[in-house]
MARPA-579826 format. One record per residue (C-alpha): residue in three letters; x, y, z. Coordinates in steps of 0.02 Angstrom, whole numbers. Each point is the difference from the previous one (the first is absolute). Layout:
# MARPA-579826
["Ala"; [X; Y; Z]];
...
END
This chain:
# MARPA-579826
["Met"; [5564; 251; -70]];
["Asn"; [-49; 169; -72]];
["His"; [-172; 41; -67]];
["Glu"; [52; -20; -182]];
["Glu"; [59; -178; 33]];
["Ile"; [-155; -40; 102]];
["Gln"; [-108; 64; -143]];
["Lys"; [86; -120; -120]];
["Gln"; [-30; -145; 118]];
["Ile"; [-184; 47; 20]];
["Glu"; [-19; 8; -189]];
["Lys"; [68; -178; -14]];
["Leu"; [-125; -60; 129]];
["Ala"; [-144; 87; -90]];
["Leu"; [50; -88; -161]];
["Ala"; [3; -167; 93]];
["Ala"; [-174; 36; 69]];
["Gly"; [-60; 38; -175]];
["Gln"; [65; -166; -62]];
["Met"; [-100; -87; 137]];
["Ile"; [-156; 88; -63]];
["Leu"; [33; -53; -179]];
["Asn"; [37; -179; 53]];
["Ala"; [-169; -6; 86]];
["Glu"; [-84; 58; -161]];
["Asp"; [91; -134; -98]];
["Thr"; [-85; -132; 108]];
["Ala"; [-170; 83; -32]];
["Leu"; [-3; 46; 185]];
["Arg"; [-47; -180; 42]];
["Asp"; [124; -4; 144]];
["Val"; [-53; 171; 70]];
["Arg"; [-123; -2; 144]];
["Val"; [-118; 149; 18]];
["Thr"; [-83; 53; 163]];
["Thr"; [-84; 159; 60]];
["Lys"; [39; 112; 148]];
["Thr"; [-120; 142; 44]];
["Gly"; [-126; -36; -138]];
["Arg"; [-31; -81; -169]];
["Arg"; [104; 129; -93]];
["Asp"; [146; -7; 123]];
["Met"; [94; -149; -70]];
["Val"; [168; -75; 47]];
["Thr"; [85; -141; -93]];
["Ser"; [132; -125; 49]];
["Met"; [112; 90; -125]];
["Asp"; [-19; 166; 95]];
["Leu"; [60; -90; 157]];
["Ala"; [142; -91; -87]];
["Ile"; [66; 159; -82]];
["Gln"; [-13; 102; 160]];
["Gln"; [91; -133; 101]];
["Met"; [138; -9; -131]];
["Leu"; [20; 189; -4]];
["Met"; [3; 19; 189]];
["Thr"; [126; -141; 21]];
["Glu"; [118; 70; -131]];
["Leu"; [-17; 182; 54]];
["Met"; [49; -47; 178]];
["Lys"; [163; -66; -73]];
["Ile"; [31; 163; -92]];
["Val"; [-45; 114; 148]];
["Pro"; [15; -96; 164]];
["Gly"; [-113; 70; 135]];
["Cys"; [-128; 71; -122]];
["Arg"; [-186; -9; 31]];
["Phe"; [-151; -14; -114]];
["Leu"; [-168; 81; -33]];
["Val"; [-88; -129; -107]];
["Glu"; [-169; -49; -68]];
["Glu"; [0; -184; 50]];
["Ser"; [22; -75; 173]];
["Ile"; [135; -133; 13]];
["Pro"; [6; -71; 178]];
["Ser"; [179; -63; -13]];
["Leu"; [59; 178; -37]];
["Ser"; [-118; 93; 115]];
["Asp"; [141; 66; 110]];
["Val"; [63; 113; -141]];
["Ile"; [-171; 56; -65]];
["Ile"; [-63; 172; 53]];
["Ser"; [-184; 17; 44]];
["Asp"; [-111; 148; -40]];
["Asp"; [-3; 41; 187]];
["Asp"; [188; 34; -8]];
["Leu"; [-26; 141; -125]];
["Thr"; [-50; 181; 23]];
["Thr"; [-119; 108; -101]];
["Gly"; [53; 149; -104]];
["Asp"; [155; 11; -108]];
["Ala"; [67; -161; -75]];
["Ala"; [168; 39; 84]];
["Asp"; [-59; -109; 143]];
["Pro"; [102; -21; 160]];
["Gly"; [-88; -167; 23]];
["Leu"; [106; -61; -146]];
["Arg"; [165; 30; 88]];
["Gly"; [154; -71; -84]];
["Val"; [-15; -93; -164]];
["Cys"; [-172; -66; -48]];
["Phe"; [-56; -84; -160]];
["Ile"; [-180; 27; -56]];
["Ile"; [-51; -143; -113]];
["Asp"; [-147; -49; -109]];
["Pro"; [45; -170; -74]];
["Ile"; [-136; 8; -133]];
["Asp"; [-87; 166; -22]];
["Gly"; [-149; -39; -109]];
["Thr"; [-40; -169; 77]];
["Ala"; [-174; -7; -79]];
["Asn"; [79; 30; -170]];
["Phe"; [125; -139; 35]];
["Val"; [-136; -123; 53]];
["His"; [-106; 36; -154]];
["Gly"; [143; 1; -124]];
["Asn"; [-13; 185; -43]];
["Arg"; [191; 19; -10]];
["His"; [10; 169; 88]];
["Ser"; [86; -27; 168]];
["Cys"; [168; 39; 77]];
["Thr"; [115; -22; 149]];
["Ser"; [33; 157; 103]];
["Ile"; [143; 28; 122]];
["Ala"; [41; 163; 89]];
["Met"; [140; 29; 124]];
["Thr"; [-25; 134; 133]];
["Val"; [129; 68; 121]];
["Asp"; [-76; 77; 158]];
["Gly"; [-167; 11; -90]];
["Glu"; [59; 84; -160]];
["Ala"; [1; -96; -164]];
["Gln"; [175; -15; -74]];
["Ile"; [-22; -138; -131]];
["Gly"; [-150; -56; -100]];
["Val"; [-1; -149; -120]];
["Val"; [-150; -65; -98]];
["Tyr"; [5; -142; -126]];
["Asp"; [-137; -44; -124]];
["Pro"; [49; -173; -65]];
["Tyr"; [-132; -2; -137]];
["Arg"; [77; 150; -88]];
["Asp"; [175; -32; 68]];
["Glu"; [1; 177; 68]];
["Leu"; [108; 43; 150]];
["Phe"; [-35; 169; 79]];
["Ser"; [133; 53; 125]];
["Ala"; [40; 158; 99]];
["Arg"; [122; 59; 131]];
["Lys"; [-40; 160; 92]];
["Gly"; [85; 148; -82]];
["Ser"; [61; -104; -149]];
["Gly"; [-152; -6; -112]];
["Ser"; [-105; -146; -60]];
["Cys"; [41; -126; -135]];
["Leu"; [-99; -118; -109]];
["Asn"; [106; -149; -52]];
["Gly"; [156; 101; 40]];
["Lys"; [-49; 154; -101]];
["Leu"; [-24; 161; 98]];
["Leu"; [-179; 63; -6]];
["Pro"; [-18; 186; -41]];
["Val"; [-70; 132; 116]];
["Phe"; [-144; 91; -86]];
["Asn"; [-168; 81; 29]];
["Ala"; [-172; -26; -78]];
["Ser"; [-175; 73; -4]];
["Ile"; [-142; -115; 50]];
["Glu"; [-111; 36; -150]];
["Asn"; [130; -79; -116]];
["Glu"; [33; -154; 106]];
["Ile"; [-75; -170; 34]];
["Thr"; [-40; -16; 186]];
["Val"; [-22; -155; 106]];
["Phe"; [-93; -43; 158]];
["Gly"; [-12; -146; 123]];
["Thr"; [-158; -71; 74]];
["Ala"; [59; -39; 178]];
["Pro"; [-81; -172; -21]];
["Tyr"; [21; -51; 183]];
["Asp"; [-109; 143; 65]];
["Asp"; [-177; 9; -69]];
["Ser"; [-30; 163; 93]];
["Thr"; [104; 87; -134]];
["Asn"; [-104; -64; -147]];
["Gly"; [-104; 158; -26]];
["Pro"; [141; 126; 24]];
["Thr"; [116; -107; -109]];
["Phe"; [-112; 11; -152]];
["Gln"; [-31; 184; 30]];
["Leu"; [190; 15; -3]];
["Ala"; [6; -98; -163]];
["Gln"; [-129; 116; -78]];
["Lys"; [99; 153; 53]];
["Leu"; [159; -73; -75]];
["Tyr"; [-90; -40; -162]];
["Glu"; [-73; 174; -15]];
["Leu"; [167; 85; 33]];
["Ser"; [114; -111; -104]];
["Ala"; [17; -77; -172]];
["Asp"; [-64; -169; 64]];
["Val"; [0; -111; 154]];
["Arg"; [61; -176; 41]];
["Arg"; [-7; -127; 143]];
["Thr"; [140; -131; 1]];
["Gly"; [-5; -94; 166]];
["Ser"; [178; 38; 57]];
["Ala"; [30; 156; 105]];
["Thr"; [188; -21; -11]];
["Leu"; [1; -8; -189]];
["Asp"; [-119; 148; -6]];
["Cys"; [134; 101; 91]];
["Cys"; [138; -65; -113]];
["Trp"; [-99; 30; -159]];
["Thr"; [-32; 177; 60]];
["Ala"; [186; 17; 32]];
["Cys"; [43; -49; -179]];
["Gly"; [-138; 105; -79]];
["Arg"; [-126; -131; -52]];
["Phe"; [-123; 79; 122]];
["Gly"; [-8; 182; 50]];
["Leu"; [-87; -26; 167]];
["Tyr"; [-46; -144; 116]];
["Ala"; [-124; 6; 146]];
["Glu"; [-74; -125; 123]];
["Leu"; [-97; 12; 162]];
["Ser"; [77; -138; 108]];
["Leu"; [173; -79; -8]];
["Ser"; [127; -84; 112]];
["Ala"; [184; 46; 13]];
["Trp"; [57; -147; -106]];
["Asp"; [-114; 59; -141]];
["Phe"; [92; 165; -22]];
["Ala"; [168; 5; 92]];
["Ala"; [112; -47; -146]];
["Gly"; [-109; 80; -134]];
["Lys"; [-8; 163; 95]];
["Leu"; [190; 20; 0]];
["Ile"; [12; -51; -183]];
["Ala"; [-132; 130; -47]];
["Glu"; [75; 138; 107]];
["Glu"; [171; -26; -77]];
["Thr"; [-77; 46; -169]];
["Gly"; [-74; 161; 69]];
["Cys"; [-172; -66; 46]];
["Val"; [-95; 61; 152]];
["Val"; [-65; -140; 113]];
["Met"; [-117; 41; 144]];
["Asn"; [-168; -35; 79]];
["Leu"; [-150; 63; -98]];
["Asp"; [-20; 141; 126]];
["Gly"; [179; 57; -30]];
["Ser"; [75; -68; 162]];
["Pro"; [155; -112; 2]];
["Leu"; [-25; -186; -17]];
["Ser"; [16; -110; 153]];
["Tyr"; [56; -181; 4]];
["Lys"; [-130; -30; 136]];
["Gly"; [-178; -55; -35]];
["Lys"; [-86; 25; -167]];
["Pro"; [45; 169; -76]];
["Thr"; [-67; 69; -163]];
["Ile"; [121; 40; -140]];
["Leu"; [20; 130; -136]];
["Cys"; [152; -23; -113]];
["Gly"; [38; 103; -153]];
["Arg"; [93; 140; -87]];
["Pro"; [-9; 164; 97]];
["Asn"; [-111; 86; -129]];
["Ala"; [-118; -148; -9]];
["Val"; [-13; -12; 190]];
["Ser"; [-37; 186; 16]];
["Gln"; [-131; -8; -137]];
["Phe"; [-83; -152; 79]];
["Arg"; [-9; 81; 172]];
["Arg"; [-74; 159; -74]];
["Gly"; [-122; -97; -111]];
END
């Protein structure tokens, strides 16, 4: 199966995941169990686990022999899940991700989902030998499907997104609070102040993936955050880059799938102006 066909299959799975999210909302989340992982802000729900298991099971049918870099641990599928120790630092073209790997966030914006804020999505990226080739993100609340294939541009609900540039002073910017790492609290709000002073206004949405996608389609001019995981940005990064955005660490170095990199995503002019500001 070629990449175009695989992309179509991933899009169908993302839509199915979105329907699971909406079905949970229809039951007022009464059947969704919520637990915490590393701290009170680091939540996981039974719906995260159910969606991830569904996606992994179906993706293994589409690409036999694939592996996964995923947010949630599922013991029954542990033999195909890559650990952080398997990865290398530096460029996101990671030899630790040999072959085909899917990087999945079943619900990006879990806190929003739990509290009924209706701003969450499912994110699926496909890498080949460590380089992202396909990125698919679905926001079921707005029925918006962002999709990209390397070298073929990005689409929103099937319509090709334009490549353009922008200056930061005319744009709304967005930041994330890295809620699982309190050591970033001070620097995060210094970052927010800098964004506010440089731009037209600033937002905080609670979904890193959608921040990348909304930057890709021009709703935001720049997005920055101090600590992310690969599943937070893998699909959104490709979608943004295919519309001409620059995506990197805050210090200008390439993003790594390993550990907790920072992120700076935006139009080239806006990124340059932010780094000079």
